N, C-alpha and C positions, 0 to 999 in steps of 0.2 A: 539616537533623535540628532535632528542637527540643534544647532548652536537660537535659529532665530526662533523655530518651532520650540522651545524649552524655554527663550523670556518672553513671547506669545501668554504660556504661559501663567505667566506675574504681572500685576496690575504697575505701569512706570510708577515712579517716587514724585509724586506731582507737589506737594503744602505735610510741614512737620504737623499738621490740625490732621490730614490724611495718611502716613506710616504714622502717626502714634497713636492718634483716636478711631483708627477708621479699622475696616473692616477684610478689607483687601490687602492681599499676601502679594508686598509689594520688598523683596527680601534686598539688601542692601549689600551685592559684592564687593570682596578688595578687587584690590584694583589686578587680582593674577585669574579675578572670576569667581573666591570662592569667598566659602560662607563655614566661617567654627560650628561644630556640635560637638555640644557635649551629651553623653548620655549615659544614662542613669538609670540602675534595675528598678524597677517596677512596684515589685515589693516591698524592697530596700530600702530605696532611696541608697543606696551607691553611686560609687561616682564608678563606672567601669572603661571608658575610654573620653578621649577628646582626637574627632573628627574634623575632615572638614568635606564642608559637600561643596560643588560647581550646582549649575539651574537646571542638570541632567541629572543628576546625583538626589538633590530634593525629588522633582516631578516621581524620577521614578520608586522616591519611599512614598509618598503624599500618593500614587498608585496605586503599587501592589504592600502597602501592610508589615511590610521588610526593611532594614535601615540597608544604605545602600551610601557610601561616601566615596569622593573623589582619594586616592591615592596619588597623592607627593607624590611616593618614590617608583614611580611605578609610569603617573605618567594615564591611568586610567578608570573609568567607572569598575564601584572596587563593590562587590554584595557581600555583606557583612554576613560571613558563612557557607559562603558555598561552595568552598574548601571541603571546610575542617565540618561541614557542620551544624557552628554554633548560631545559625541565625536569630537574627534581632528579629523577632514579631514585634513594631507599634504600636502600646497603650495610645501612648499621647506623643502628639508632638506641637510643639509652643517654642515660640518667636516673640524674643523679647523688644520693651520697648520702642528701638528704633527699629527696630527687623534686620540686625545687622546679626544674629548669634541666634542658633535652634539648643533646640532643650527635647533630645527625644526622652522617655521617656521606657523600657522593652524588658520582659522577655525574652529571655536568651531560650534555646534549644536546647540538646545534651547535656552535659557539666552544669554546662547555666554562668561558665567561663569565656570571658571577651578579649584574652590578650594571647595573643600572635605568639607571644612565651610559655602560655602552660597558665599563668595564674590567672585567676578570676575575674579582677582589674588590673586595668594600666598600672594605677597605680597603683602596687603593692611596692614601693618604698619612702619611709618622710629621713625627714630633716625636723632637724630636732634646734628652735633654738635659742640663742647662749655664743660666747666666744669659744676656740677654737682654741687654749693655747701654740698651738703650731702651725696651725692658720690651713689644714687642709679637713673639712665641711666631711664628717661623715654619715651613712646613711643606713638605716635603716628599716628592715624587712619587715611589711604592716601582714604579710600571710605564708606562715610557717612550709606551706609545703603547695605545687602545681596540680588545679586541677586536670590539669591531662599534662602528654609526652609531648608536644612541640615537632619529632623524630615523628612523635607513631602519626600525627596529623598529616603534617609538610612532607616527610620524608626529610631528603637530605637538601632539597631546593635551600641558593641559600638570601638570607631575610636581607631586602628591599630596604631595610633600613641601617645594616649593618655598613659600620667606621672599613 
């Protein structure tokens, strides 16, 4: 789908009242043509991931009822779970007050995991607030084990997010 066709699916942003109180979907994409998307588990409310959508990803998500994102590292449309089988079925799609952020509530197929590292949530570590005497902030794991082995699912393909 070309960008022009995608943009035609969304309303033009003509006023604050229309964007904040109206019924027209008029998403505000950033300078790179992206909008952030928080994805949470529909049953537990747990945040699973933060992704980005371009117009095509948002359109595909709406049309199919399955989450699609724009991969910033690979520069392509990404159907979540197409490789792993961990498809995210959209239960609810919300947009915030000024229409510049998306929130998906999803059911995840298979093990219920959404992180390519193998954990259930991409937010599998935490940072404790406080003073660190040596200046080095340390992370703590919030998930004790992985939901799946990434090598079994993705093979030895290099991770595009690796440094």
